[in-house]
All heavy atoms as TSV, in Angstrom:
chain	resi	resn	atom	element	x	y	z
A	1	MET	N	N	0.795	-1.171	0.023
A	1	MET	CA	C	-0.092	0.005	0.012
A	1	MET	C	C	0.925	1.148	0.041
A	1	MET	O	O	1.745	1.332	0.789
A	1	MET	CB	C	-0.878	-0.055	1.330
A	1	MET	CG	C	-1.917	1.067	1.258
A	1	MET	SD	S	-3.147	0.698	2.488
A	1	MET	CE	C	-3.416	2.167	3.158
A	2	THR	N	N	0.534	2.218	-0.891
A	2	THR	CA	C	1.339	3.428	-0.883
A	2	THR	C	C	0.438	4.599	-0.391
A	2	THR	O	O	-0.618	4.753	-0.668
A	2	THR	CB	C	1.608	3.607	-2.443
A	2	THR	OG1	O	2.331	2.616	-2.932
A	2	THR	CG2	C	2.504	4.965	-2.576
A	3	ALA	N	N	1.192	5.428	0.520
A	3	ALA	CA	C	0.663	6.542	1.035
A	3	ALA	C	C	0.823	7.750	0.038
A	3	ALA	O	O	1.919	7.855	-0.652
A	3	ALA	CB	C	1.339	6.913	2.325
A	4	THR	N	N	-0.162	8.581	0.019
A	4	THR	CA	C	-0.062	9.775	-0.765
A	4	THR	C	C	-0.187	10.985	0.199
A	4	THR	O	O	-1.081	10.954	1.163
A	4	THR	CB	C	-1.040	9.877	-1.866
A	4	THR	OG1	O	-2.454	9.786	-1.318
A	4	THR	CG2	C	-0.985	8.859	-2.813
A	5	TYR	N	N	0.444	12.026	-0.053
A	5	TYR	CA	C	0.403	13.135	0.813
A	5	TYR	C	C	-0.076	14.384	0.022
A	5	TYR	O	O	0.611	14.747	-0.884
A	5	TYR	CB	C	1.710	13.401	1.444
A	5	TYR	CG	C	2.329	12.342	2.147
A	5	TYR	CD1	C	3.223	11.386	1.554
A	5	TYR	CD2	C	1.908	12.034	3.508
A	5	TYR	CE1	C	3.534	10.324	2.285
A	5	TYR	CE2	C	2.282	10.887	4.198
A	5	TYR	CZ	C	3.220	9.931	3.573
A	5	TYR	OH	O	3.726	8.948	4.244
A	6	ALA	N	N	-1.037	15.068	0.488
A	6	ALA	CA	C	-1.540	16.174	-0.038
A	6	ALA	C	C	-0.783	17.362	0.374
A	6	ALA	O	O	-0.401	17.529	1.546
A	6	ALA	CB	C	-3.062	16.524	0.245
A	7	VAL	N	N	-0.425	18.339	-0.520
A	7	VAL	CA	C	0.335	19.566	-0.157
A	7	VAL	C	C	-0.455	20.544	0.502
A	7	VAL	O	O	-0.088	21.204	1.515
A	7	VAL	CB	C	1.030	20.086	-1.330
A	7	VAL	CG1	C	1.791	21.361	-1.083
A	7	VAL	CG2	C	1.967	19.003	-1.971
A	8	SER	N	N	-1.610	20.776	-0.014
A	8	SER	CA	C	-2.521	21.791	0.512
A	8	SER	C	C	-3.968	21.281	0.311
A	8	SER	O	O	-4.352	20.634	-0.667
A	8	SER	CB	C	-2.384	23.045	-0.311
A	8	SER	OG	O	-3.324	23.943	0.092
A	9	SER	N	N	-4.858	21.585	1.375
A	9	SER	CA	C	-6.321	21.222	1.189
A	9	SER	C	C	-7.058	22.183	0.281
A	9	SER	O	O	-8.097	22.036	-0.081
A	9	SER	CB	C	-6.784	21.068	2.538
A	9	SER	OG	O	-6.770	22.205	3.214
A	10	LYS	N	N	-6.402	23.381	0.119
A	10	LYS	CA	C	-7.147	24.351	-0.773
A	10	LYS	C	C	-6.978	24.091	-2.234
A	10	LYS	O	O	-5.809	23.917	-2.651
A	10	LYS	CB	C	-6.393	25.770	-0.427
A	10	LYS	CG	C	-6.979	26.877	-1.212
A	10	LYS	CD	C	-6.259	28.242	-0.968
A	10	LYS	CE	C	-6.795	29.213	-1.912
A	10	LYS	NZ	N	-5.838	29.580	-3.057
A	11	PRO	N	N	-8.154	23.930	-2.728
A	11	PRO	CA	C	-7.969	23.663	-4.230
A	11	PRO	C	C	-7.266	24.716	-5.120
A	11	PRO	O	O	-7.414	25.870	-4.885
A	11	PRO	CB	C	-9.481	23.558	-4.673
A	11	PRO	CG	C	-10.262	23.339	-3.406
A	11	PRO	CD	C	-9.458	23.979	-2.337
A	12	MET	N	N	-6.443	24.224	-6.097
A	12	MET	CA	C	-5.803	25.158	-7.005
A	12	MET	C	C	-6.218	24.783	-8.386
A	12	MET	O	O	-6.628	23.708	-8.773
A	12	MET	CB	C	-4.284	25.169	-6.755
A	12	MET	CG	C	-3.683	23.787	-7.111
A	12	MET	SD	S	-1.771	23.869	-7.009
A	12	MET	CE	C	-1.552	23.864	-5.310
A	13	THR	N	N	-6.143	25.728	-9.303
A	13	THR	CA	C	-6.450	25.601	-10.653
A	13	THR	C	C	-5.109	24.958	-11.208
A	13	THR	O	O	-4.074	24.936	-10.804
A	13	THR	CB	C	-6.747	26.841	-11.459
A	13	THR	OG1	O	-5.583	27.776	-11.378
A	13	THR	CG2	C	-7.873	27.695	-10.705
A	14	PHE	N	N	-5.299	24.434	-12.467
A	14	PHE	CA	C	-4.237	23.855	-13.350
A	14	PHE	C	C	-3.203	24.992	-13.523
A	14	PHE	O	O	-1.999	24.607	-13.469
A	14	PHE	CB	C	-4.730	23.277	-14.588
A	14	PHE	CG	C	-3.690	22.657	-15.342
A	14	PHE	CD1	C	-2.965	21.439	-14.772
A	14	PHE	CD2	C	-3.167	23.176	-16.605
A	14	PHE	CE1	C	-1.958	20.828	-15.521
A	14	PHE	CE2	C	-2.223	22.433	-17.270
A	14	PHE	CZ	C	-1.506	21.337	-16.791
A	15	ALA	N	N	-3.642	26.180	-13.807
A	15	ALA	CA	C	-2.718	27.309	-14.128
A	15	ALA	C	C	-1.868	27.572	-12.741
A	15	ALA	O	O	-0.554	27.752	-12.962
A	15	ALA	CB	C	-3.416	28.529	-14.542
A	16	GLU	N	N	-2.493	27.671	-11.655
A	16	GLU	CA	C	-1.701	27.752	-10.423
A	16	GLU	C	C	-0.816	26.646	-10.056
A	16	GLU	O	O	0.390	26.865	-9.652
A	16	GLU	CB	C	-2.743	27.863	-9.235
A	16	GLU	CG	C	-3.658	29.274	-9.195
A	16	GLU	CD	C	-4.659	29.078	-8.155
A	16	GLU	OE1	O	-5.100	27.941	-7.858
A	16	GLU	OE2	O	-5.039	30.254	-7.754
A	17	PHE	N	N	-1.252	25.426	-10.413
A	17	PHE	CA	C	-0.318	24.213	-10.276
A	17	PHE	C	C	0.974	24.440	-11.259
A	17	PHE	O	O	2.011	24.172	-10.695
A	17	PHE	CB	C	-1.073	22.958	-10.667
A	17	PHE	CG	C	-0.268	21.772	-10.519
A	17	PHE	CD1	C	0.066	21.181	-9.304
A	17	PHE	CD2	C	0.206	21.049	-11.798
A	17	PHE	CE1	C	0.829	20.090	-9.257
A	17	PHE	CE2	C	0.938	19.885	-11.620
A	17	PHE	CZ	C	1.119	19.326	-10.423
A	18	LEU	N	N	0.815	24.892	-12.300
A	18	LEU	CA	C	2.011	24.979	-13.271
A	18	LEU	C	C	2.803	26.195	-12.759
A	18	LEU	O	O	4.093	26.071	-12.916
A	18	LEU	CB	C	1.437	25.343	-14.667
A	18	LEU	CG	C	0.770	24.099	-15.509
A	18	LEU	CD1	C	0.269	24.687	-16.941
A	18	LEU	CD2	C	1.695	22.966	-15.518
A	19	GLU	N	N	2.310	27.217	-12.287
A	19	GLU	CA	C	3.058	28.328	-11.752
A	19	GLU	C	C	3.871	27.816	-10.482
A	19	GLU	O	O	4.914	28.432	-10.134
A	19	GLU	CB	C	2.261	29.531	-11.464
A	19	GLU	CG	C	1.676	30.286	-12.649
A	19	GLU	CD	C	0.841	31.345	-12.163
A	19	GLU	OE1	O	0.865	31.948	-11.113
A	19	GLU	OE2	O	0.056	31.868	-13.080
A	20	TRP	N	N	3.195	26.944	-9.637
A	20	TRP	CA	C	3.898	26.532	-8.430
A	20	TRP	C	C	5.239	25.773	-8.614
A	20	TRP	O	O	6.169	26.044	-7.899
A	20	TRP	CB	C	2.907	25.542	-7.719
A	20	TRP	CG	C	3.335	25.013	-6.439
A	20	TRP	CD1	C	3.868	25.644	-5.381
A	20	TRP	CD2	C	3.222	23.695	-6.132
A	20	TRP	NE1	N	4.177	24.881	-4.375
A	20	TRP	CE2	C	3.827	23.491	-4.813
A	20	TRP	CE3	C	2.794	22.543	-6.660
A	20	TRP	CZ2	C	3.924	22.296	-4.072
A	20	TRP	CZ3	C	2.942	21.337	-6.078
A	20	TRP	CH2	C	3.442	21.239	-4.797
A	21	LYS	N	N	5.457	25.113	-9.653
A	21	LYS	CA	C	6.595	24.503	-10.145
A	21	LYS	C	C	7.316	23.694	-8.924
A	21	LYS	O	O	8.383	24.151	-8.533
A	21	LYS	CB	C	7.521	25.374	-10.746
A	21	LYS	CG	C	7.119	26.077	-12.023
A	21	LYS	CD	C	8.078	26.886	-12.743
A	21	LYS	CE	C	7.493	27.514	-13.880
A	21	LYS	NZ	N	8.297	28.476	-14.515
A	22	PRO	N	N	6.796	22.649	-8.486
A	22	PRO	CA	C	7.402	21.943	-7.414
A	22	PRO	C	C	8.767	21.262	-7.630
A	22	PRO	O	O	8.884	20.884	-8.926
A	22	PRO	CB	C	6.345	20.831	-6.809
A	22	PRO	CG	C	5.627	20.505	-8.175
A	22	PRO	CD	C	5.592	21.956	-9.037
A	23	ASN	N	N	9.610	21.147	-6.802
A	23	ASN	CA	C	10.846	20.414	-7.039
A	23	ASN	C	C	10.738	18.883	-7.045
A	23	ASN	O	O	11.490	18.223	-7.548
A	23	ASN	CB	C	11.858	20.776	-5.882
A	23	ASN	CG	C	12.284	22.210	-5.962
A	23	ASN	OD1	O	12.312	22.756	-6.883
A	23	ASN	ND2	N	12.575	22.653	-4.750
A	24	ARG	N	N	9.701	18.339	-6.492
A	24	ARG	CA	C	9.433	16.868	-6.523
A	24	ARG	C	C	8.302	16.775	-7.493
A	24	ARG	O	O	7.741	17.688	-8.089
A	24	ARG	CB	C	8.989	16.532	-5.184
A	24	ARG	CG	C	10.095	16.540	-4.154
A	24	ARG	CD	C	9.585	16.043	-2.856
A	24	ARG	NE	N	10.709	15.828	-1.883
A	24	ARG	CZ	C	10.995	14.810	-1.219
A	24	ARG	NH1	N	10.326	13.622	-1.685
A	24	ARG	NH2	N	12.112	14.799	-0.501
A	25	ARG	N	N	7.968	15.502	-7.716
A	25	ARG	CA	C	6.926	15.035	-8.682
A	25	ARG	C	C	5.569	15.186	-7.966
A	25	ARG	O	O	5.324	14.459	-7.021
A	25	ARG	CB	C	7.187	13.781	-9.236
A	25	ARG	CG	C	8.415	13.674	-10.192
A	25	ARG	CD	C	8.620	12.396	-10.786
A	25	ARG	NE	N	9.862	12.360	-11.551
A	25	ARG	CZ	C	9.817	12.302	-12.824
A	25	ARG	NH1	N	8.694	12.316	-13.483
A	25	ARG	NH2	N	10.954	12.360	-13.510
A	26	TYR	N	N	4.722	15.889	-8.414
A	26	TYR	CA	C	3.326	15.991	-7.970
A	26	TYR	C	C	2.329	15.782	-8.957
A	26	TYR	O	O	2.542	16.100	-10.198
A	26	TYR	CB	C	3.059	17.259	-7.302
A	26	TYR	CG	C	3.762	17.526	-6.090
A	26	TYR	CD1	C	5.084	17.999	-5.913
A	26	TYR	CD2	C	3.150	17.243	-4.880
A	26	TYR	CE1	C	5.744	18.072	-4.831
A	26	TYR	CE2	C	3.855	17.319	-3.689
A	26	TYR	CZ	C	5.110	17.813	-3.616
A	26	TYR	OH	O	5.891	17.901	-2.466
A	27	GLU	N	N	1.126	15.382	-8.665
A	27	GLU	CA	C	-0.064	15.187	-9.639
A	27	GLU	C	C	-1.168	16.154	-8.979
A	27	GLU	O	O	-1.140	16.419	-7.898
A	27	GLU	CB	C	-0.622	13.881	-9.664
A	27	GLU	CG	C	0.334	12.846	-10.327
A	27	GLU	CD	C	-0.219	11.483	-10.181
A	27	GLU	OE1	O	-1.126	11.162	-9.579
A	27	GLU	OE2	O	0.247	10.594	-11.151
A	28	LEU	N	N	-1.994	16.612	-9.856
A	28	LEU	CA	C	-3.175	17.534	-9.534
A	28	LEU	C	C	-4.468	16.633	-9.410
A	28	LEU	O	O	-4.761	16.139	-10.384
A	28	LEU	CB	C	-3.339	18.684	-10.305
A	28	LEU	CG	C	-4.204	19.759	-9.883
A	28	LEU	CD1	C	-3.772	20.385	-8.615
A	28	LEU	CD2	C	-4.334	20.840	-10.974
A	29	HIS	N	N	-4.960	16.320	-8.244
A	29	HIS	CA	C	-6.163	15.588	-8.208
A	29	HIS	C	C	-7.193	16.380	-7.605
A	29	HIS	O	O	-7.189	16.856	-6.415
A	29	HIS	CB	C	-6.038	14.354	-7.248
A	29	HIS	CG	C	-5.037	13.330	-7.839
A	29	HIS	ND1	N	-5.600	12.218	-8.567
A	29	HIS	CD2	C	-3.696	13.176	-7.774
A	29	HIS	CE1	C	-4.580	11.521	-8.950
A	29	HIS	NE2	N	-3.436	12.110	-8.620
A	30	ASN	N	N	-8.258	16.626	-8.368
A	30	ASN	CA	C	-9.423	17.469	-7.860
A	30	ASN	C	C	-8.958	18.771	-7.350
A	30	ASN	O	O	-9.494	19.152	-6.227
A	30	ASN	CB	C	-10.335	16.669	-7.028
A	30	ASN	CG	C	-10.937	15.388	-7.678
A	30	ASN	OD1	O	-11.292	15.528	-8.891
A	30	ASN	ND2	N	-11.063	14.361	-6.801
A	31	GLY	N	N	-7.926	19.409	-7.915
A	31	GLY	CA	C	-7.598	20.780	-7.461
A	31	GLY	C	C	-6.535	20.638	-6.283
A	31	GLY	O	O	-6.118	21.704	-5.795
A	32	VAL	N	N	-6.133	19.496	-5.808
A	32	VAL	CA	C	-5.227	19.391	-4.804
A	32	VAL	C	C	-3.875	18.656	-5.293
A	32	VAL	O	O	-3.903	17.548	-5.969
A	32	VAL	CB	C	-5.721	18.442	-3.598
A	32	VAL	CG1	C	-4.766	18.245	-2.473
A	32	VAL	CG2	C	-7.076	19.047	-3.160
A	33	ALA	N	N	-2.759	19.260	-5.039
A	33	ALA	CA	C	-1.563	18.834	-5.469
A	33	ALA	C	C	-1.168	17.660	-4.497
A	33	ALA	O	O	-1.045	17.828	-3.340
A	33	ALA	CB	C	-0.346	19.786	-5.355
A	34	VAL	N	N	-0.911	16.431	-5.092
A	34	VAL	CA	C	-0.503	15.335	-4.250
A	34	VAL	C	C	0.782	14.773	-4.820
A	34	VAL	O	O	1.136	14.577	-6.003
A	34	VAL	CB	C	-1.696	14.163	-4.561
A	34	VAL	CG1	C	-1.228	12.821	-3.708
A	34	VAL	CG2	C	-2.941	14.703	-4.123
A	35	GLU	N	N	1.702	14.523	-3.817
A	35	GLU	CA	C	2.953	13.974	-4.112
A	35	GLU	C	C	2.934	12.501	-4.632
A	35	GLU	O	O	2.218	11.727	-4.138
A	35	GLU	CB	C	3.906	13.912	-2.897
A	35	GLU	CG	C	5.366	13.359	-3.178
A	35	GLU	CD	C	6.325	13.577	-1.958
A	35	GLU	OE1	O	5.786	14.105	-0.891
A	35	GLU	OE2	O	7.358	13.231	-1.991
A	36	MET	N	N	3.536	12.297	-5.796
A	36	MET	CA	C	3.563	10.923	-6.427
A	36	MET	C	C	4.540	10.013	-5.679
A	36	MET	O	O	5.569	10.410	-5.247
A	36	MET	CB	C	3.904	10.968	-7.818
A	36	MET	CG	C	2.992	11.753	-8.696
A	36	MET	SD	S	3.504	12.125	-10.429
A	36	MET	CE	C	4.359	10.678	-10.869
A	37	GLN	N	N	4.295	8.831	-5.414
A	37	GLN	CA	C	5.056	7.845	-4.741
A	37	GLN	C	C	5.503	6.620	-5.725
A	37	GLN	O	O	4.724	6.319	-6.563
A	37	GLN	CB	C	4.292	7.247	-3.478
A	37	GLN	CG	C	3.777	8.366	-2.485
A	37	GLN	CD	C	4.991	8.925	-1.760
A	37	GLN	OE1	O	5.850	8.112	-1.344
A	37	GLN	NE2	N	4.983	10.120	-1.619
A	38	PRO	N	N	6.771	6.273	-5.668
A	38	PRO	CA	C	7.076	5.139	-6.433
A	38	PRO	C	C	6.405	3.875	-6.071
A	38	PRO	O	O	6.071	3.668	-4.918
A	38	PRO	CB	C	8.677	5.030	-6.185
A	38	PRO	CG	C	8.758	5.693	-4.818
A	38	PRO	CD	C	7.782	6.736	-4.707
A	39	THR	N	N	5.993	3.137	-7.112
A	39	THR	CA	C	5.292	1.900	-6.908
A	39	THR	C	C	5.830	0.830	-7.723
A	39	THR	O	O	6.582	1.041	-8.699
A	39	THR	CB	C	3.721	2.104	-7.306
A	39	THR	OG1	O	3.740	2.465	-8.614
A	39	THR	CG2	C	3.139	3.121	-6.384
A	40	GLY	N	N	5.617	-0.469	-7.438
A	40	GLY	CA	C	5.884	-1.526	-8.084
A	40	GLY	C	C	7.340	-1.563	-8.558
A	40	GLY	O	O	8.229	-1.596	-7.665
A	41	LYS	N	N	7.662	-1.889	-9.806
A	41	LYS	CA	C	9.077	-2.136	-10.150
A	41	LYS	C	C	9.940	-0.924	-9.835
A	41	LYS	O	O	11.100	-1.066	-9.550
A	41	LYS	CB	C	9.062	-2.249	-11.642
A	41	LYS	CG	C	8.534	-3.704	-12.124
A	41	LYS	CD	C	9.503	-4.705	-11.747
A	41	LYS	CE	C	9.057	-6.089	-12.150
A	41	LYS	NZ	N	9.887	-7.232	-11.671
A	42	HIS	N	N	9.522	0.337	-9.971
A	42	HIS	CA	C	10.350	1.492	-9.622
A	42	HIS	C	C	10.775	1.361	-8.247
A	42	HIS	O	O	11.914	1.802	-7.949
A	42	HIS	CB	C	9.403	2.773	-9.830
A	42	HIS	CG	C	9.108	3.079	-11.252
A	42	HIS	ND1	N	7.820	2.963	-11.718
A	42	HIS	CD2	C	9.834	3.358	-12.348
A	42	HIS	CE1	C	7.845	3.246	-13.130
A	42	HIS	NE2	N	9.022	3.436	-13.429
A	43	ASP	N	N	9.860	0.996	-7.395
A	43	ASP	CA	C	10.311	0.914	-5.977
A	43	ASP	C	C	11.251	-0.213	-5.769
A	43	ASP	O	O	12.218	0.027	-4.951
A	43	ASP	CB	C	8.987	0.682	-5.178
A	43	ASP	CG	C	9.277	0.897	-3.560
A	43	ASP	OD1	O	10.096	1.745	-3.136
A	43	ASP	OD2	O	8.516	0.272	-2.758
A	44	GLU	N	N	11.098	-1.292	-6.412
A	44	GLU	CA	C	12.027	-2.423	-6.274
A	44	GLU	C	C	13.427	-2.028	-6.789
A	44	GLU	O	O	14.463	-2.289	-6.235
A	44	GLU	CB	C	11.585	-3.607	-7.118
A	44	GLU	CG	C	10.248	-4.326	-6.485
A	44	GLU	CD	C	9.863	-5.458	-7.366
A	44	GLU	OE1	O	10.545	-5.980	-8.309
A	44	GLU	OE2	O	8.545	-5.720	-7.300
A	45	ILE	N	N	13.509	-1.354	-7.878
A	45	ILE	CA	C	14.783	-0.928	-8.558
A	45	ILE	C	C	15.470	0.024	-7.768
A	45	ILE	O	O	16.661	-0.041	-7.402
A	45	ILE	CB	C	14.485	-0.300	-9.925
A	45	ILE	CG1	C	13.994	-1.471	-10.876
A	45	ILE	CG2	C	15.800	0.414	-10.493
A	45	ILE	CD1	C	13.524	-1.035	-12.274
A	46	SER	N	N	14.728	1.111	-7.139
A	46	SER	CA	C	15.416	2.085	-6.249
A	46	SER	C	C	15.848	1.443	-4.981
A	46	SER	O	O	17.081	1.720	-4.563
A	46	SER	CB	C	14.417	3.307	-5.997
A	46	SER	OG	O	13.311	2.810	-5.189
A	47	GLY	N	N	15.206	0.502	-4.427
A	47	GLY	CA	C	15.745	-0.245	-3.205
A	47	GLY	C	C	16.937	-1.067	-3.521
A	47	GLY	O	O	17.924	-1.059	-2.806
A	48	PHE	N	N	16.950	-1.765	-4.749
A	48	PHE	CA	C	18.156	-2.575	-5.140
A	48	PHE	C	C	19.294	-1.593	-5.316
A	48	PHE	O	O	20.425	-1.905	-4.869
A	48	PHE	CB	C	17.725	-3.325	-6.294
A	48	PHE	CG	C	18.936	-3.847	-7.176
A	48	PHE	CD1	C	19.440	-5.100	-6.626
A	48	PHE	CD2	C	19.572	-3.321	-8.134
A	48	PHE	CE1	C	20.611	-5.697	-7.100
A	48	PHE	CE2	C	20.795	-3.924	-8.808
A	48	PHE	CZ	C	21.082	-5.091	-8.200
A	49	LEU	N	N	19.070	-0.478	-6.008
A	49	LEU	CA	C	20.194	0.488	-6.241
A	49	LEU	C	C	20.780	0.982	-4.885
A	49	LEU	O	O	22.035	1.156	-4.754
A	49	LEU	CB	C	19.780	1.522	-7.090
A	49	LEU	CG	C	19.544	1.163	-8.630
A	49	LEU	CD1	C	19.042	2.266	-9.449
A	49	LEU	CD2	C	20.875	0.584	-9.239
A	50	ALA	N	N	19.916	1.312	-4.008
A	50	ALA	CA	C	20.305	1.888	-2.624
A	50	ALA	C	C	21.208	0.856	-2.056
A	50	ALA	O	O	22.210	1.100	-1.464
A	50	ALA	CB	C	19.175	2.228	-1.795
A	51	ILE	N	N	20.799	-0.397	-2.085
A	51	ILE	CA	C	21.579	-1.355	-1.336
A	51	ILE	C	C	22.985	-1.559	-2.004
A	51	ILE	O	O	23.978	-1.717	-1.403
A	51	ILE	CB	C	20.859	-2.832	-1.225
A	51	ILE	CG1	C	19.669	-2.587	-0.302
A	51	ILE	CG2	C	21.738	-4.030	-0.881
A	51	ILE	CD1	C	18.617	-3.832	-0.369
A	52	GLU	N	N	22.915	-1.782	-3.279
A	52	GLU	CA	C	24.171	-1.987	-4.080
A	52	GLU	C	C	25.118	-0.846	-3.930
A	52	GLU	O	O	26.426	-1.113	-3.706
A	52	GLU	CB	C	23.792	-2.136	-5.483
A	52	GLU	CG	C	23.121	-3.454	-5.831
A	52	GLU	CD	C	23.947	-4.792	-5.526
A	52	GLU	OE1	O	25.134	-4.768	-5.827
A	52	GLU	OE2	O	23.397	-5.623	-4.868
A	53	LEU	N	N	24.670	0.430	-3.939
A	53	LEU	CA	C	25.470	1.547	-3.720
A	53	LEU	C	C	26.124	1.605	-2.286
A	53	LEU	O	O	27.202	1.911	-2.149
A	53	LEU	CB	C	24.773	2.892	-3.923
A	53	LEU	CG	C	24.468	3.218	-5.488
A	53	LEU	CD1	C	23.536	4.448	-5.479
A	53	LEU	CD2	C	25.791	3.435	-6.117
A	54	ALA	N	N	25.289	1.301	-1.320
A	54	ALA	CA	C	25.758	1.189	0.038
A	54	ALA	C	C	26.857	0.191	0.250
A	54	ALA	O	O	27.899	0.352	0.930
A	54	ALA	CB	C	24.561	0.913	1.076
A	55	LEU	N	N	26.669	-1.113	-0.400
A	55	LEU	CA	C	27.649	-1.995	-0.342
A	55	LEU	C	C	28.954	-1.683	-0.968
A	55	LEU	O	O	30.021	-1.911	-0.518
A	55	LEU	CB	C	27.156	-3.361	-0.913
A	55	LEU	CG	C	25.966	-4.096	-0.135
A	55	LEU	CD1	C	25.371	-5.280	-0.971
A	55	LEU	CD2	C	26.442	-4.410	1.151
A	56	GLU	N	N	28.916	-1.123	-2.167
A	56	GLU	CA	C	29.931	-0.579	-2.850
A	56	GLU	C	C	30.673	0.476	-2.142
A	56	GLU	O	O	32.029	0.496	-2.130
A	56	GLU	CB	C	29.686	-0.090	-4.289
A	56	GLU	CG	C	30.882	0.317	-5.129
A	56	GLU	CD	C	31.797	-0.924	-5.527
A	56	GLU	OE1	O	31.414	-2.060	-5.349
A	56	GLU	OE2	O	32.817	-0.623	-6.016
A	57	ILE	N	N	30.230	1.440	-1.476
A	57	ILE	CA	C	30.667	2.465	-0.661
A	57	ILE	C	C	31.454	1.918	0.555
A	57	ILE	O	O	32.639	2.289	0.858
A	57	ILE	CB	C	29.700	3.530	-0.216
A	57	ILE	CG1	C	29.186	4.336	-1.466
A	57	ILE	CG2	C	30.222	4.446	0.915
A	57	ILE	CD1	C	27.946	5.199	-1.134
A	58	ARG	N	N	30.755	0.809	1.026
A	58	ARG	CA	C	31.499	0.291	2.257
A	58	ARG	C	C	32.714	-0.487	1.820
A	58	ARG	O	O	33.780	-0.515	2.446
A	58	ARG	CB	C	30.552	-0.741	2.876
A	58	ARG	CG	C	31.230	-1.391	4.093
A	58	ARG	CD	C	30.201	-2.344	4.834
A	58	ARG	NE	N	29.312	-1.513	5.605
A	58	ARG	CZ	C	28.306	-1.943	6.327
A	58	ARG	NH1	N	27.998	-3.182	6.384
A	58	ARG	NH2	N	27.698	-1.080	7.045
A	59	ARG	N	N	32.682	-1.256	0.660
A	59	ARG	CA	C	33.771	-1.905	0.116
A	59	ARG	C	C	35.081	-0.995	-0.214
A	59	ARG	O	O	36.070	-1.338	0.139
A	59	ARG	CB	C	33.312	-2.664	-1.298
A	59	ARG	CG	C	34.479	-3.698	-1.724
A	59	ARG	CD	C	33.991	-4.241	-3.014
A	59	ARG	NE	N	33.906	-3.195	-4.211
A	59	ARG	CZ	C	35.091	-2.891	-4.750
A	59	ARG	NH1	N	36.273	-3.227	-4.413
A	59	ARG	NH2	N	34.968	-1.946	-5.784
A	60	CYS	N	N	34.660	0.125	-0.715
A	60	CYS	CA	C	35.715	1.135	-1.049
A	60	CYS	C	C	36.280	1.953	0.101
A	60	CYS	O	O	37.268	2.745	-0.203
A	60	CYS	CB	C	35.211	2.060	-2.221
A	60	CYS	SG	S	34.902	1.233	-3.801
A	61	ASN	N	N	35.595	1.857	1.126
A	61	ASN	CA	C	35.843	2.597	2.340
A	61	ASN	C	C	35.789	4.072	2.127
A	61	ASN	O	O	36.504	4.929	2.232
A	61	ASN	CB	C	37.351	2.323	2.899
A	61	ASN	CG	C	37.275	1.026	3.655
A	61	ASN	OD1	O	36.343	0.601	4.233
A	61	ASN	ND2	N	38.381	0.365	3.606
């Protein structure tokens, strides 16, 4: 199950959403900007890469 987080409960228009220009990835749902969460394969790949990078950093000291 993936959690979604609303940025603001105040509805915004699509034009306001475009002007807002968030640094992270968001979707506009019924006027509310909601942070997109990685799901499925994307989540598996990011987890795999995090573990592999940590192991390589430890190996290289």
